[in-house]
C-alpha positions as CSV (number, residue, x, y, z in Angstrom):
1,X,86.1,-24.0,161.0
2,X,88.7,-23.6,163.7
3,X,90.2,-20.3,164.7
4,X,93.4,-19.7,166.6
5,X,94.5,-16.2,167.5
6,X,98.0,-17.3,168.4
7,X,100.0,-19.2,165.7
8,X,102.3,-20.6,168.4
9,X,99.4,-22.8,169.5
10,X,99.6,-24.6,166.2
11,X,102.2,-27.3,165.6
12,X,102.9,-29.1,162.3
13,X,102.6,-32.9,162.6
14,X,104.1,-35.2,160.0
15,X,101.4,-37.4,158.4
16,X,103.4,-40.5,159.2
17,X,103.3,-39.7,163.0
18,X,101.9,-42.2,165.4
19,X,99.4,-39.5,166.5
20,X,97.7,-39.9,163.1
21,X,97.9,-43.6,162.6
22,X,94.1,-44.1,163.0
23,X,93.1,-41.1,160.9
24,X,91.2,-42.0,157.7
25,X,91.5,-39.2,155.0
26,X,88.4,-38.3,153.1
27,X,90.3,-37.5,149.9
28,X,92.6,-39.7,147.7
29,X,94.9,-36.7,147.1
30,X,96.5,-37.2,150.6
31,X,97.7,-40.6,149.5
32,X,100.3,-38.8,147.3
33,X,101.8,-37.6,150.5
34,X,101.7,-40.8,152.4
35,X,105.2,-42.0,151.6
36,X,107.2,-44.1,154.0
37,X,110.1,-42.1,155.6
38,X,112.8,-44.2,153.9
39,X,111.2,-43.5,150.5
40,X,111.1,-39.8,151.0
41,X,113.6,-37.8,149.0
42,X,116.6,-36.5,150.9
43,X,117.1,-32.8,150.2
44,X,120.5,-31.0,150.3
45,X,121.1,-27.4,151.1
46,X,121.5,-26.7,147.4
47,X,117.9,-27.8,146.8
48,X,116.6,-25.4,149.4
49,X,118.8,-22.6,147.9
50,X,117.4,-23.3,144.5
51,X,113.8,-23.3,145.7
52,X,114.4,-20.2,147.8
53,X,115.8,-18.4,144.7
54,X,112.8,-19.4,142.7
55,X,110.4,-17.9,145.3
56,X,112.6,-14.8,145.6
57,X,112.3,-14.2,141.8
58,X,108.5,-14.6,142.1
59,X,108.6,-12.0,145.0
60,X,107.3,-14.7,147.4
61,X,109.8,-13.5,150.1
62,X,108.1,-15.3,153.0
63,X,108.3,-18.6,151.2
64,X,111.9,-17.8,150.1
65,X,112.8,-17.3,153.8
66,X,111.3,-20.6,154.7
67,X,113.3,-22.4,152.0
68,X,116.6,-20.7,152.9
69,X,115.9,-21.5,156.6
70,X,115.5,-25.2,155.9
71,X,118.8,-25.1,154.0
72,X,120.5,-23.2,156.9
73,X,119.2,-25.9,159.3
74,X,121.4,-28.4,157.3
75,X,124.3,-26.0,156.9
76,X,124.3,-23.3,159.6
77,X,127.5,-21.7,158.2
78,X,126.4,-21.4,154.6
79,X,127.2,-17.8,153.7
80,X,125.2,-17.8,150.5
81,X,122.0,-19.1,152.2
82,X,122.4,-16.6,155.1
83,X,123.0,-13.7,152.7
84,X,120.0,-14.7,150.5
85,X,117.8,-14.9,153.5
86,X,119.0,-11.5,154.6
87,X,118.0,-10.1,151.2
88,X,114.5,-11.6,151.7
89,X,114.2,-10.0,155.1
90,X,115.2,-6.7,153.6
91,X,112.4,-6.9,151.0
92,X,109.9,-7.5,153.9
93,X,111.5,-4.5,155.9
94,X,112.5,-6.9,158.7
95,X,115.8,-5.0,159.1
96,X,116.9,-6.5,162.5
97,X,116.6,-10.0,161.1
98,X,118.5,-9.0,157.9
99,X,121.2,-7.5,160.1
100,X,121.5,-10.7,162.2
101,X,121.9,-12.8,159.1
102,X,124.4,-10.6,157.3
103,X,126.6,-10.3,160.5
104,X,126.5,-14.0,160.9
105,X,127.5,-14.5,157.2
106,X,130.4,-12.1,157.6
107,X,131.6,-14.0,160.7
108,X,132.2,-16.9,158.3
109,X,133.5,-14.8,155.4
110,X,134.5,-11.3,156.3
111,X,135.1,-10.4,152.7
112,X,131.7,-11.4,151.3
113,X,130.6,-8.2,149.5
114,X,127.0,-9.2,149.1
115,X,126.7,-9.8,152.9
116,X,128.4,-6.4,153.5
117,X,126.0,-4.7,151.2
118,X,123.0,-6.4,152.9
119,X,124.4,-5.3,156.3
120,X,124.7,-1.7,155.1
121,X,121.1,-1.7,153.8
122,X,119.9,-3.3,157.1
123,X,121.6,-0.6,159.1
124,X,119.9,2.1,156.9
125,X,116.6,0.5,157.7
126,X,117.4,0.6,161.4
127,X,118.2,4.3,161.0
128,X,122.0,3.8,161.8
129,X,123.0,5.8,158.7
130,X,126.6,6.7,159.6
131,X,127.4,3.0,160.2
132,X,125.8,2.2,156.8
133,X,127.8,4.9,155.0
134,X,131.1,3.5,156.4
135,X,130.3,0.1,155.1
136,X,129.3,1.4,151.6
137,X,132.5,3.5,151.5
138,X,134.5,0.4,152.4
139,X,132.8,-1.5,149.5
140,X,133.6,1.4,147.1
141,X,137.3,1.0,147.8
142,X,137.3,-2.5,146.4
143,X,138.1,-3.3,142.8
144,X,134.5,-4.3,142.1
145,X,133.9,-2.1,139.1
146,X,130.7,-4.0,138.2
147,X,129.0,-2.8,141.4
148,X,130.7,0.6,141.7
149,X,127.5,2.5,140.7
150,X,125.4,0.5,143.2
151,X,127.8,1.4,146.0
152,X,127.9,5.1,145.1
153,X,124.1,5.2,144.9
154,X,123.9,3.5,148.3
155,X,126.1,6.1,149.9
156,X,124.0,8.9,148.2
157,X,120.8,7.4,149.5
158,X,122.1,6.8,153.0
159,X,123.2,10.5,153.2
160,X,119.7,11.5,152.0
161,X,118.0,9.4,154.6
162,X,120.2,10.9,157.3
163,X,119.2,14.5,156.2
164,X,115.6,13.4,156.1
165,X,115.8,12.0,159.6
166,X,116.5,15.6,160.7
167,X,113.4,16.9,158.9
168,X,115.1,18.1,155.7
169,X,113.1,16.7,152.7
170,X,113.1,17.4,149.0
171,X,109.3,17.6,148.6
172,X,109.3,18.1,144.9
173,X,111.4,15.0,144.3
174,X,109.2,12.9,146.7
175,X,106.0,14.1,144.9
176,X,107.5,13.2,141.5
177,X,108.5,9.8,142.8
178,X,105.0,9.2,144.2
179,X,103.4,10.2,140.9
180,X,105.6,7.8,139.0
181,X,105.3,4.8,141.4
182,X,101.5,5.1,141.8
183,X,100.8,4.4,138.2
184,X,99.1,1.2,137.3
185,X,98.9,-1.0,134.2
186,X,95.7,-1.9,132.3
187,X,95.4,-5.0,134.4
188,X,95.5,-3.0,137.7
189,X,99.0,-4.0,138.7
190,X,101.7,-1.5,139.5
191,X,104.1,-0.3,136.8
192,X,106.9,-0.1,139.5
193,X,107.4,-3.3,141.4
194,X,106.7,-2.0,144.9
195,X,104.0,0.5,143.9
196,X,103.9,3.7,145.9
197,X,106.0,2.4,148.7
198,X,108.8,5.1,148.9
199,X,112.2,4.7,150.4
200,X,112.5,7.7,152.7
201,X,113.3,8.3,156.4
202,X,111.1,8.9,159.4
203,X,111.2,12.2,161.3
204,X,109.7,13.3,164.6
205,X,110.0,16.9,165.9
206,X,111.7,17.3,169.2
207,X,108.9,19.8,170.1
208,X,106.3,17.1,170.7
209,X,105.9,14.1,172.9
210,X,103.3,11.5,173.9
211,X,101.5,12.1,177.2
212,X,98.5,10.7,179.0
213,X,95.3,12.6,177.9
214,X,92.3,12.8,180.2
215,X,89.5,10.5,178.9
216,X,91.5,9.7,175.7
217,X,94.3,7.4,176.8
218,X,97.5,8.8,175.3
219,X,98.2,11.5,172.7
220,X,100.7,13.9,171.2
221,X,101.2,17.2,173.1
222,X,103.4,20.2,172.3
223,X,106.4,20.6,174.6
224,X,106.8,24.2,173.5
225,X,105.1,26.8,171.4
226,X,105.1,25.7,167.7
227,X,104.5,28.0,164.7
228,X,101.9,27.3,162.1
229,X,102.9,25.2,159.1
230,X,105.6,23.4,161.1
231,X,106.6,19.8,160.1
232,X,105.8,17.6,163.1
233,X,106.3,14.1,161.8
234,X,107.0,12.0,158.7
235,X,106.1,8.4,159.3
236,X,106.6,5.4,157.0
237,X,103.9,2.8,157.3
238,X,104.5,-0.3,159.4
239,X,102.7,-1.9,156.6
240,X,100.2,-0.8,153.9
241,X,98.0,-2.7,151.5
242,X,96.4,-1.1,148.5
243,X,93.0,-2.1,147.1
244,X,94.4,-3.1,143.6
245,X,96.7,-5.6,145.3
246,X,93.9,-7.8,146.7
247,X,90.8,-9.4,145.1
248,X,87.5,-7.8,145.7
249,X,85.1,-9.1,148.4
250,X,84.6,-8.9,152.2
251,X,86.0,-11.0,155.1
252,X,83.5,-11.9,157.8
253,X,84.8,-12.4,161.4
254,X,82.4,-15.1,162.8
255,X,83.6,-14.6,166.3
256,X,83.0,-10.8,166.5
257,X,80.3,-10.6,163.9
258,X,82.2,-7.9,162.0
259,X,83.3,-7.3,158.4
260,X,86.8,-6.4,157.2
261,X,87.5,-5.1,153.7
262,X,89.9,-7.1,151.6
263,X,92.7,-4.6,152.2
264,X,92.1,-4.7,156.0
265,X,92.2,-8.5,156.0
266,X,95.4,-8.6,154.0
267,X,96.9,-6.0,156.3
268,X,96.1,-8.1,159.3
269,X,97.7,-11.1,157.6
270,X,100.9,-9.2,156.7
271,X,101.3,-7.7,160.2
272,X,100.8,-11.2,161.7
273,X,103.5,-12.6,159.4
274,X,105.9,-9.8,160.4
275,X,105.4,-10.3,164.1
276,X,105.8,-14.0,163.6
277,X,109.1,-13.5,161.8
278,X,110.4,-10.9,164.3
279,X,108.4,-10.9,167.6
280,X,110.4,-7.8,168.9
281,X,108.3,-5.7,166.5
282,X,105.3,-6.5,168.7
283,X,106.7,-4.4,171.5
284,X,105.8,-1.1,169.7
285,X,102.8,-2.5,167.9
286,X,101.0,-3.8,171.1
287,X,101.2,-0.3,172.7
288,X,98.5,0.8,170.4
289,X,94.9,0.8,171.5
290,X,93.2,-2.6,170.9
291,X,89.9,-2.2,172.7
292,X,88.9,-2.4,176.4
293,X,89.5,-6.1,176.5
294,X,93.3,-5.6,176.3
295,X,95.6,-4.3,179.0
296,X,97.5,-1.0,178.4
297,X,101.1,-1.1,177.2
298,X,102.4,-0.4,180.7
299,X,101.0,-3.7,181.9
300,X,102.4,-5.9,179.2
301,X,104.7,-8.6,180.3
302,X,107.6,-9.8,178.1
303,X,105.9,-13.0,177.2
304,X,102.7,-11.1,176.1
305,X,104.7,-8.4,174.3
306,X,106.6,-11.0,172.2
307,X,103.6,-13.2,171.4
308,X,101.6,-13.3,168.2
309,X,98.0,-12.5,169.0
310,X,95.9,-12.3,165.9
311,X,92.8,-11.0,167.7
312,X,94.8,-8.2,169.2
313,X,96.4,-7.4,165.8
314,X,92.9,-7.4,164.3
315,X,91.7,-4.9,166.9
316,X,94.7,-2.7,166.5
317,X,94.0,-2.5,162.7
318,X,90.3,-1.8,163.5
319,X,91.0,1.1,165.8
320,X,94.2,2.5,164.2
321,X,94.4,1.8,160.5
322,X,94.3,4.7,158.0
323,X,93.2,4.9,154.4
324,X,96.2,6.4,152.4
325,X,94.1,8.0,149.8
326,X,95.4,10.7,147.4
327,X,93.1,13.6,148.4
328,X,95.1,16.1,146.3
329,X,94.7,14.1,143.1
330,X,98.5,13.8,142.3
331,X,98.0,10.4,140.7
332,X,96.2,9.9,137.4
333,X,94.0,7.3,139.0
334,X,93.3,8.4,142.6
335,X,91.5,5.1,143.3
336,X,94.8,3.3,143.0
337,X,96.1,4.8,146.2
338,X,93.2,3.7,148.4
339,X,93.7,0.8,150.8
340,X,94.5,0.2,154.5
341,X,97.7,0.9,156.4
342,X,99.1,1.1,159.9
343,X,101.3,4.0,160.9
344,X,102.3,3.5,164.6
345,X,103.3,6.9,165.9
346,X,100.6,8.9,164.0
347,X,98.0,6.6,165.6
348,X,98.6,8.6,168.9
349,X,97.1,11.7,167.3
350,X,93.6,11.9,168.9
351,X,90.5,12.9,167.0
352,X,88.2,15.9,166.8
353,X,85.8,16.6,163.9
354,X,86.4,20.4,164.2
355,X,89.0,22.7,165.6
356,X,91.9,20.3,165.0
357,X,95.3,21.9,164.8
358,X,97.3,19.5,162.5
359,X,96.8,18.1,159.0
360,X,98.1,14.9,157.4
361,X,98.8,14.1,153.8
362,X,99.8,10.8,152.3
363,X,102.4,10.3,149.5
364,X,102.4,6.6,149.1
365,X,103.3,4.9,152.3
366,X,104.6,8.1,153.8
367,X,102.4,10.2,156.1
368,X,103.4,13.9,156.6
369,X,101.9,15.7,159.6
370,X,102.1,19.6,159.9
371,X,100.6,22.2,162.1
372,X,97.9,24.3,160.5
373,X,97.8,27.0,163.2
374,X,100.0,28.2,166.0
375,X,100.2,25.7,168.9
376,X,100.7,26.7,172.5
377,X,103.0,24.8,174.9
378,X,101.0,21.9,176.6
379,X,98.3,21.9,173.9
380,X,97.1,18.6,172.5
381,X,97.8,17.9,168.8
382,X,94.8,16.5,167.0
383,X,93.4,15.8,163.5
384,X,90.1,14.5,162.2
385,X,89.6,10.7,161.6
386,X,86.5,11.3,159.5
387,X,85.3,13.9,156.9
388,X,83.3,16.6,158.7
389,X,81.2,16.9,155.5
390,X,79.7,13.5,156.1
391,X,76.1,13.3,157.2
392,X,75.9,13.4,161.0
393,X,74.4,10.0,161.3
394,X,77.1,8.5,159.1
395,X,79.9,10.4,160.8
396,X,78.8,9.4,164.3
397,X,78.5,5.7,163.2
398,X,82.0,5.8,161.7
399,X,83.4,7.3,164.9
400,X,81.6,4.6,167.0
401,X,83.5,2.0,165.1
402,X,86.7,3.5,166.5
403,X,85.2,3.5,170.0
404,X,85.0,7.3,170.0
405,X,82.3,9.5,171.3
406,X,83.4,12.9,169.9
407,X,82.6,15.9,172.1
408,X,83.2,18.6,169.4
409,X,80.5,21.2,168.7
410,X,79.3,19.5,165.5
411,X,78.8,16.1,167.1
412,X,76.9,17.6,170.0
413,X,74.5,19.3,167.6
414,X,74.1,16.2,165.6
415,X,73.3,14.1,168.6
416,X,70.8,16.6,169.9
417,X,68.7,16.7,166.7
418,X,65.3,15.1,166.8
419,X,64.6,11.9,164.8
420,X,62.3,14.0,162.6
421,X,65.2,16.4,161.7
422,X,67.5,13.5,161.1
423,X,65.0,11.9,158.8
424,X,64.6,15.2,156.9
425,X,68.4,15.4,156.4
426,X,68.4,11.9,155.0
427,X,65.6,12.7,152.6
428,X,67.3,15.8,151.3
429,X,70.6,14.0,150.9
430,X,69.0,11.2,149.0
431,X,67.2,13.6,146.7
432,X,70.5,15.4,146.0
433,X,72.6,12.3,145.4
434,X,70.1,10.2,143.5
435,X,68.3,12.8,141.4
436,X,69.8,16.2,141.2
437,X,73.6,15.5,141.2
438,X,73.3,12.8,138.4
439,X,71.4,15.3,136.2
440,X,74.0,18.0,136.7
441,X,76.9,15.6,136.0
442,X,75.3,14.7,132.6
443,X,75.4,18.2,131.4
444,X,77.4,18.4,128.2
445,X,80.3,20.8,127.6
446,X,78.8,24.1,126.5
447,X,75.2,23.2,127.3
448,X,73.0,25.2,129.6
449,X,71.2,23.9,132.6
450,X,67.5,23.2,132.6
451,X,65.7,26.0,134.6
452,X,64.0,23.2,136.6
453,X,67.3,21.9,137.7
454,X,68.3,25.3,139.0
455,X,65.0,25.7,140.8
456,X,65.4,22.3,142.5
457,X,68.9,23.1,143.6
458,X,67.9,26.5,145.0
459,X,65.0,24.9,146.9
460,X,67.2,22.1,148.2
461,X,69.8,24.7,149.5
462,X,67.0,26.7,151.1
463,X,65.7,23.6,152.9
464,X,69.1,22.6,154.1
465,X,69.6,26.1,155.5
466,X,66.3,25.8,157.4
467,X,67.4,22.6,159.1
468,X,70.4,24.4,160.8
469,X,69.3,28.0,160.9
470,X,70.5,28.2,164.6
471,X,74.1,27.2,163.6
472,X,74.6,28.3,160.0
473,X,78.4,28.3,160.4
474,X,78.3,24.5,161.0
475,X,76.1,23.6,158.1
476,X,78.7,21.7,156.2
477,X,76.0,19.6,154.4
478,X,75.5,22.6,152.2
479,X,79.0,22.3,150.6
480,X,78.2,19.7,147.9
481,X,74.8,21.0,146.8
482,X,76.0,24.6,146.7
483,X,79.1,23.6,144.8
484,X,76.9,22.0,142.2
485,X,74.7,25.1,142.1
486,X,77.7,27.3,141.5
487,X,78.7,24.9,138.7
488,X,75.2,25.2,137.1
489,X,75.2,29.0,137.4
490,X,78.5,29.0,135.7
491,X,77.2,26.8,132.9
492,X,74.3,29.3,132.3
493,X,76.7,32.2,132.1
494,X,75.8,33.7,135.5
495,X,79.4,34.1,136.7
496,X,78.6,36.6,139.4
497,X,76.2,34.2,141.2
498,X,78.6,31.3,140.8
499,X,81.5,33.3,142.2
500,X,79.4,34.6,145.1
501,X,78.5,31.0,146.1
502,X,82.1,29.9,146.0
503,X,83.0,32.8,148.3
504,X,80.3,31.7,150.7
505,X,81.6,28.2,150.7
506,X,85.2,29.4,151.2
507,X,84.0,31.5,154.2
508,X,82.2,28.4,155.6
509,X,85.2,26.1,155.6
510,X,88.1,28.5,156.1
511,X,87.7,29.0,159.9
512,X,87.9,25.3,160.5
513,X,91.1,24.7,158.5
514,X,89.4,22.3,156.1
515,X,92.2,22.8,153.7
516,X,91.1,20.3,151.1
517,X,87.7,22.0,150.7
518,X,89.1,25.6,150.9
519,X,91.5,24.7,148.1
520,X,88.5,23.4,146.0
521,X,86.8,26.8,146.5
522,X,90.0,28.6,145.5
């Protein structure tokens, strides 16, 4: 096995080359390719156009681009090939490349409507909404009645994107769109072609900026006082891969001795392909943290910024990728929204397990970030990378994979605990997850709980309280067992005890703005 982290190091050599004249192939299949040059079929641009169209219909846009490009090599002024390639670039969100092709096509045929339409869509993707609207309005003035509705819809969407870029969103409409697009068929494939990838604009509040943060690299900081519940950012993923789009399994990196999930591996592949197709995208991507072995963005030279470095991309995904899961259960199958995605600007929000001041929510490939408390000028903006409810050992291990040694109160307490206490936590967690919780989940509707189950739960909760009696306000490990105890009390008709426990849990999580859990209690 040979690994290369820079695709530019690899060149394709024709099998008839003199370099390979002494090579003996170990399979007879290669003989099918060993055709003398004069016997090889001579392709025309129409052949590459046809093959490109076939790949486009199959949604193999990268292969379609390759075929169109080979045809353009033969006919550089072929407007149809240029426009078709522009369409393929649009499907891959390579808007700058799509704009280049559509502009070139219009230089050869200024009245080509399909090229104009591609140009307008490319300008929308590049956030040049007013220019896009002018192009769509120009198309609407033509006598093309067949595409009139498409032009009107394009104008409407461009205006919507322009509003959204100012922080004005129709949240109800976006939620309904997400709920529709995230649905899957019985075979696990999306009902909508693109799944929960939504066509909406990015937004960044002018009240925040990225600054150097002591011992943290760079991070988002408030430029002025910001009220609670203010929208700070809406970010569309650079790319996202969902678990139902890739086959199950794990990818092992033999060089680093590390394991990637299928979604992470596919994400790395897609990002590499995007940077290969448009190296300028690497300028922003390579600013993200990629481990101590890579220089900071301020030290990047042009050649390095425009290169395709798979190892660096892999590290960027490792340290910066998010799981776009549907915490609020808007989809019928929450599992369908899990995966791995890269959101460039949100990656600059630094982590703290507790006392964070922003919250994020995913609707498809859109990440919305809001303040959850008043922010003072100069204050750093943070959110949590991991669930504070996780066992201390598991949470610390997860943070270590990001290269983070968290200094929050919870992590300091967890690190200070003796091995005996850590082992006791582990034993109680195993007892709850492997014995007690399965028994409670099997209770039938209308049935009462076995008194022994209630006794075991009460004893478990008491033992968990003992382990953190010095810091009861940080004993988040109680949340799941006490939630089950409240459920069991309710099943047995003891509503008062059940309600009291839910009040206790609400009081536990509310001071730390753990909105997902406080909503569960409510």
